[in-house]
N, C-alpha and C positions, 0 to 999 in steps of 0.2 A: 638329270638322272644321276649318274653316279658321281660318288663323292671324292673329295680330295683329301689324302690322308694326312700327310706332314709336309713341312717346308724343308728343303735340302739345298745344297750347292756342290756343283762339282765342275772341274774344267773351268772354273772362274765364273761360272753362270749360275745364278740363283733359280730356283725353280719350286715347283710342287709335285710330290711323290703321289701317285695313285696306282690303279691296277692297269696292266698293258692289255689284259683281256677286254677292257671296257672299249677299247677302240674295235676289237673284233666283233663283239656282240652289238655294238652302235652302227655297225655297218661301216666305218671308217673313223678316222681319228678326230678325237673331240677337239675342237677349235674355240670355243667360247665357254666361260665359266660364269655362272650365275650364282649370285650369292645375296641374300636378303639385305637390303640397305645399301648396297653398293652396286654402282652401275655395271652391266656385264663386261668382261673383258677377254681379250683374246689369250689362247694357250698355243704354244708351239711346241710340238714334242722334240727332246734333245737326246734323249737315249731312253731304251726299254728292253725288256726281256720277258718273253713268255715260253716258258720250257722248263728244263730240267731243274734249272737253279730258281726257279719261283715265277711270279707275276707282279711285275712292277715297271712303271713307266715315269720317268720325270719330264715335266713340261716346264718351259719357261714363260713368264707373264710380263707384261709392263707394269703390273701391280706390285705394291711393296709386299713381299711375303715374310711375316714375322715368324719366329720360332714359337708358333702357336697351332693348335688343332681345334676342330669344331667338337663341342659336346652337345650342342643343340643347334638350330639354324642360325642363330646370333649370339651365342655365348662360345668363349674360346678359353682354352686353357694354354698357360705357358708349358712349352717342353723343356724339361730340366735335365732329361737323360734318355738312354736308350737302353732296352732290355737285352741281354745276350740270349742267344738263341738256346743255347745248351743249359740253360737255367730256367726255362719256361715249364716244364712239364711239371703238373700239380700246382701251378700258379692261379691265381684268380685274376681274371681279366675282363675289362670292359669294353664294349664296342659302341660307336656312334654309326647309325645308318641314316644316310641322307633321305632316300625314299620312304624309309619307315618312320623317319623324323623322330627317332627314339635313341636314347642311350641306354643299354643294358649291361648290368655289372652282376650277372649271374651266371658267368662262364668260369670253367676250369680247363687249362690245356691239359688234354689227355695224350698227346703225342707229338713229336717232331720229326721231319725227314719225311712225311707221307706224300705219296703221290696220288693226285686225283686226276679224273678225265674231264676236262672242260671243253665243250663244244668239239669234241673228237680230237682233242690234242692233250697229251699228257703233260702234266705240270707237277713238277717236284718240289722238293724242299718245303712243303707246307706245315703249319701247326694246325692241329685239329681240336677243337673245343666240343664240349657237351651243350646242350640247350640251344638247338638251333632258334635263332630269332633273326637271322639275316633273310633279307627279301630281295628280289630282282631289282636292281638300282641302287643298292647299299654298297656295291662293289667299290674298292679302292677307298673306302672310308677308313677311319683310325680305329686300331685296337690299342687300348692303353690302360695303365693302372696308375692313378694319382696323376702325376706330371710325366710319367715315363712312356715313351713311345715303344710299343711292342711290335706291331705291324699294321698292314692293310688287307681289307678284306678281298678273298679271291672268290668264295662262294659257299655253298650249303648242300647238303643231302637230306632232303626230307624224309627219305626212307630210314636212315640211320640216326636222324634226329641230331646232326653234328653240323658245325660251321668250319671253314677253313680260312687261314690268313697266311700272308707273306710275312716271315719275320722281318723286321725292320734291319736287323743286321745283315740279313741276306740282301735286302735290296740295296743296302750302302755298298756292299761288294760288287753285286752283279751290275750295278749302274755306275760305280765308281764316284760316289759322292758321299757326303756326310749330312746327316741330318742336323739341322740347326737346333742348337740348345740356349738356354738363357742361363 
């Protein structure tokens, strides 16, 4: 179901970053990652936050985690940098959704520091975009522009026609890790 966003490392442990709420909405922690063309492999949560600072969790895996992210089920892009949260508003941004199996590059960030209600929990520090294209199961997937990591999917609001994501700079701060770049 839910996608992984970006690879990172913290406290000397490599891992993958996705949405922390994926654990809550799936009824427990994700323990296996399935990727086309690769045998499924285990995931162990090492640190996460779902609350006022955002929605992110880091998992360690036995798999080599390169500084890349999905743009389709089988295609990756190298990560060459991360986007500063305070420079996002007005910026054009893309998303890859694992469940929707699509990349969309028709979004503009409308606001940062937004609070949303997710499964009766208030989640803060979100970026809000126009043009809702996210579906259930796209959570944790990458938001990006070119080869720059912007954040990971939190959710959407069909009534407002918007998406929400946790900025990657916030995830690095709250999880105490650094997103891998090439």
